[in-house]
Every structure is written in structure tokens, then in C-alpha cells.
C-alpha positions, 0 to 999 in steps of 0.5 A: 523519468517518472517515479514508480509507486507500488500500491499494495491492497490487502483484501479480506472479505471486501466484496462491498468495497474492493471495486470502489477502492480499485476505481478510486486508486485508478482515478487518482493518477499523479503527475511524475508517478506511475502506479503499480497496483498489487491486490492481495486477496487474503483468503476471502470467503465472499465474492471479493476474489470473483470481483477482482478477477472480473476487473483485471484492468484495475490492477497489475498483479494479483496474489491470492491465498486459499486461507486467511493468513492475516494482513501482515502476511498479505502485506509482506507477500505484496512487498515481495513482488513490488517493484516501485521506488516507493510503496503505499499500503491501501486498505480495501475497506475505503477507510482511507482515500487514495486522494491522500496519495498526493500528500505523500507524493508531494513530500517525495518530490519535496524532500529526500524521504526514507519513510512517510507514515500516515496518521488516522488523526486529522493532520493536513500538513506533515511533521519532520523528525530529525531526532536521533531516537527516531533514527535508531527506532527506524533502524530497529523497525527496519531490521525487524521487518527485514527479519520477518520478511526473510522468514516468510 
């Protein structure tokens, strides 16, 4: 049975890149993973929403706000409807390449992972932490994130 990967794409005024990123995500299908693509239009004032609505074949769910509420709010709303076994945040501005999803899914298939954090720096491999301070830090971050999600 395939694992499910929810891909949350927050977008604010990304009319120049939203179509490209959605196409790239769809071109990046990975064996053993089904994609659930959630686009969150965060109050765009350009043609972002129009372009999204004209390409419903490229995503599964659309959440849209009339006013910009910020990336964190958009991501939390996407998380509320995500049903995947794993979740990836993909910015709509083409800063990150969806082909890198393969690195994450390889780690998921290789290890029992709780969290994978990507880096803007050029790391071709992964590092794995077993430090107790990291475990405590992860628990604190999870607690704070759950508090924020519950209050939204």
C-alpha cells in the first residue's frame, strides 16, 4: 500500500510562478507515494487565484482567504485538512525544486522518521541526530505548534 504525502503550497501574489510549481509537483511522482496537493491562496491581489481555479487538475484541495493572513496562518490551515502520512511545505515561488521530495521520501523509506527538516544550504546527504537536547527541543516545538494550531 502506498504512503500518502500531503504537499501544502501557500501562495500570496504568485501569478508568475504558481502554475509552474503545481506542474513541477505533478511531474515529480514518486513510487510508493500518493500525493495530496493542498493550495492555500493567502489573499492574493493579483491573478494567482484565477490561475489556480483554471487548473483544478493540478491539485486536490484549495483553501482561499479574502485577506492576506501570513504564511504561518496559511500553513496551519493547510495542515488542518491534510490527510497524508507525511507532510511537505512547498513555497509557490520556485525557490525549492519539488525534485528534492525524492530525498525526503528516500529517508522515509529508509528510517522510521518523525521529522525531516530541509535546509537552504547545499547538503546532498542527511545528518541524523540522536542528541537528547534535540529530542527535548523537538517536543517543545511540537507542543508550541499544537498550541498555535488549536487556537486558529
